[in-house]
C-alpha positions, 0 to 999 in steps of 0.5 A, spaced: 849 589 415 851 596 416 857 599 412 864 598 415 870 601 413 877 601 416 883 606 415 889 602 417 896 606 416 903 604 420 906 609 424 912 610 420 913 617 419 908 623 416 901 622 413 903 622 405 897 624 400 896 617 398 894 615 405 890 621 406 886 620 401 885 612 402 883 614 409 878 620 406 875 615 401 874 610 406 871 614 410 866 616 405 864 610 403 861 609 411 858 615 412 855 614 405 851 609 410 847 612 415 848 607 419 856 606 416 862 605 422 869 607 420 875 604 423 882 607 425 887 601 426 894 602 427 898 596 424 905 597 428 907 590 427 913 592 423 917 594 429 924 595 425 920 601 421 916 605 427 917 612 428 917 615 434 911 620 435 908 618 428 901 614 431 900 622 434 901 625 427 896 620 425 891 622 429 892 630 429 891 629 421 885 625 422 882 631 427 885 637 423 881 634 416 875 632 420 875 624 419 872 622 425 873 615 427 868 612 430 872 606 432 880 607 434 886 606 439 883 613 443 876 612 443 875 604 444 870 600 441 867 593 441 872 590 437 878 592 440 884 593 441 886 598 435 893 597 435 896 590 433 902 590 437 896 589 443 893 584 439 899 580 438 900 581 446 893 576 447 897 570 443 890 572 437 894 572 431 899 565 433 892 562 434 889 563 428 895 561 424 894 554 428 888 554 426 890 555 419 895 550 419 889 545 422 885 547 416 891 546 411 892 553 410 898 553 412 905 550 415 911 551 420 917 552 415 924 551 418 928 553 412 933 559 414 935 565 409 940 561 406 936 555 404 931 560 401 935 564 397 939 558 395 934 555 392 931 562 389 938 563 386 938 556 383 931 558 379 933 564 377 939 561 374 935 556 370 930 561 368 924 558 372 919 562 376 923 564 382 917 562 387 919 559 393 917 552 393 918 550 400 920 543 403 917 543 410 910 543 407 911 536 407 912 535 414 906 531 417 904 536 423 907 531 428 914 532 425 913 539 425 911 540 432 917 535 435 922 540 431 919 546 435 919 542 442 926 541 440 928 549 440 928 549 432 926 556 430 920 557 425 916 561 421 909 560 419 908 560 411 901 560 408 899 553 404 898 556 397 894 549 392 899 547 387 893 547 381 887 551 380 885 558 380 883 564 385 878 569 383 875 576 386 872 582 383 874 589 385 870 594 385 874 599 381 879 594 377 872 588 375 874 581 376 881 578 377 883 571 376 890 568 377 893 561 377 895 558 383 901 556 381 905 563 381 902 565 388 908 565 393 907 561 400 908 568 404 910 568 411 904 569 416 908 569 422 915 571 423 920 567 428 919 574 433 912 571 433 909 577 430 904 576 424 906 580 417 901 584 414 899 580 409 896 575 414 894 580 420 890 585 415 885 579 414 885 576 422 883 584 424 878 586 418 874 579 419 874 579 427 873 587 426 867 586 421 870 590 415 864 589 410 868 594 405 877 594 404 879 601 401 887 600 400 892 602 395 892 598 388 899 595 390 895 590 394 891 587 388 897 582 386 896 579 394 889 579 395 888 572 391 892 569 397 888 573 402 882 571 400 885 563 400 885 565 407 879 567 407 877 560 404 880 556 408 877 559 414 870 558 411 869 566 412 866 572 407 869 575 403 869 583 404 868 588 397 874 590 395 876 597 392 883 598 389 885 605 389 889 607 384 896 610 385 897 618 387 903 620 382 908 626 381 908 626 374 906 620 368 912 615 371 914 616 378 908 615 384 908 621 389 913 619 395 915 623 401 921 619 400 923 622 394 921 629 398 914 630 395 909 634 400 907 631 405 900 633 409 904 636 415 908 640 410 902 642 405 899 646 412 906 649 413 905 652 406 899 655 408 893 650 405 887 649 409 885 642 410 879 643 408 881 645 401 886 639 401 881 634 403 877 637 397 882 636 392 885 629 394 878 627 393 878 628 386 884 624 385 882 619 381 875 620 383 870 624 378 863 626 381 857 626 377 857 634 375 862 639 374 862 641 381 869 643 384 869 645 391 866 640 396 865 640 403 865 634 407 859 632 408 857 634 400 863 629 399 859 624 403 853 625 399 856 625 392 862 619 393 861 614 388 865 608 388 863 606 380 866 613 379 873 611 380 877 610 375 884 605 374 889 610 372 894 614 376 892 621 377 897 626 378 898 631 384 898 638 381 900 643 386 898 649 381 891 646 382 891 644 389 893 652 390 887 654 385 882 649 389 885 653 395 884 660 393 877 658 392 876 656 399 879 662 402 875 666 397 868 663 399 870 664 406 865 670 410 869 676 412 869 674 420 872 667 419 877 669 415 879 674 419 880 670 424 884 665 420 889 670 417 890 675 423 896 672 425 899 672 418 897 680 418 900 681 424 907 678 422 908 683 416 904 689 419 906 692 426 903 699 424 896 702 427 892 699 422 885 696 421 887 688 421 880 686 419 881 691 412 886 689 410 884 682 411 878 684 406 883 686 401 888 680 401 882 675 402 881 676 394 888 676 392 892 670 397 891 663 394 895 660 401 896 662 407 903 664 406 902 668 401 899 673 405 905 676 409 909 678 402 903 682 400 903 687 405 911 689 406 908 696 403 905 697 409 910 699 415 915 702 410 914 705 404 919 703 399 924 706 394 921 704 388 923 706 380 918 712 377 919 706 370 913 704 375 908 708 371 909 706 365 903 701 363 900 700 356 895 697 358 893 703 363 896 708 357 900 711 363 907 715 363 911 718 368 908 725 365 900 722 364 902 720 372 904 726 375 898 731 372 893 725 375 897 725 382 897 732 383 890 733 381 888 727 387 894 731 392 888 738 391 881 733 391 885 729 397 887 734 402 881 737 402 877 731 403 872 730 409 870 725 412 875 720 410 872 713 409 871 708 403 865 711 401 866 718 400 874 716 398 870 712 392 865 717 391 870 723 389 876 719 386 871 716 381 869 723 379 876 726 378 877 722 371 872 725 368 873 732 370 881 731 368 879 728 361 882 721 362 881 714 363 879 711 370 885 708 370 890 714 368 888 716 374 887 710 380 894 706 377 898 712 378 894 713 385 896 706 388 903 706 386 904 712 389 902 711 395 905 704 395 911 703 392 908 697 388 906 695 381 901 690 384 898 689 390 892 687 394 887 691 394 886 698 390 888 705 390 881 707 393 881 701 399 888 702 400 888 710 402 882 708 406 887 704 411 893 708 411 888 713 413 889 721 410 895 723 414 899 717 411 896 717 404 897 724 403 905 723 406 906 718 401 902 722 395 907 729 396 913 724 396 911 720 390 909 727 386 916 730 389 920 724 385 917 725 379 918 732 379 925 732 381 926 726 375 
């Protein structure tokens, strides 16, 4: 049997990083099998939490990240519909709930919330386990159906054996066994006829042939109850891969509710989808070698669930920024230019070669949003202090700078042709002619034509981009500023 995995988000807002990592790992597990199938299923049975437009956010995020699903609401497939609310309309979940009742795995419950709350309060006051013990489970099926016929509202609850244990094996957390006596008899069908997640996900996973269930470790405690449903129907259980949480720090999970970045936030901050996927793939998973940069295809080949750890992984924005920078610098210039030209043009309005600017920025910017602030000196030559020329590492002072800049001006005024190759050749000869270090000439020149202590690109690259007229104009202005001081 080929592997079939699913990503089953609820359309309740933006795509947070933990959800995206679950989608990625489920995709990688499916695609490891040449015949594997990755399914997108929209779980919208909790109607009160739905957010308008959230389903489109899911589709767009998956598309941006290259996580192409083989079956789903928008592409169809043999086991649809792939939206749970559409499945509700067919009566599918209610039919299976009634079958489960006949199997002895569920029962009708007529208790109102006040009755349940009172019982819990009584248990808490006595120091007992607060598990709800449903008195309705003792009703015969005939009695329950008669009350339903009389118009009494009801829910359908799972029936948990009073004794024994339920166990399962998880690929990450190993063998887990729990006493049935501590398992709550959860609601499977609500009073409005909609299934709860805890029931719908089991029915859908079985009917869609899911072989490998990838989800957060918060569902570990519910899995024994899911398995009791599988057992009651006599169905084969899937392989479980419960993911450790993505953490903000050692004590707090990453959460959009707490203002932590969503995928959409990271895109707005200038990160690449490929870099984000690359980084989050390794939040809780370690490759067999020391490789750090992976394409999606390379992740498919490298990913192994046996290397997923049990501890939560801390989301480190600094590390993500570093990975993003490596992705940007690894691009060929044509691709990089097409990606960044609008960011460059937002800061540079003058008649400069944008592709040359892209080449110098590429080696410096770690995110797309860092680009424009780096280029503010192109259109406007800023005012600056002569103190910028003081640099212990370069062994420069304003006096050293003035001598070097005058020599640069003499050289550059007669330079023809004006291009990067000739500029490099002639300016690299000048320090030796002056009896100076390279930095004592090129560092002051860069300050003199940019008004900045730090810039993308060096003096030679920037002089080439500025052109002869603008370079000489700025250089003469800076020499005059030093002389007037």
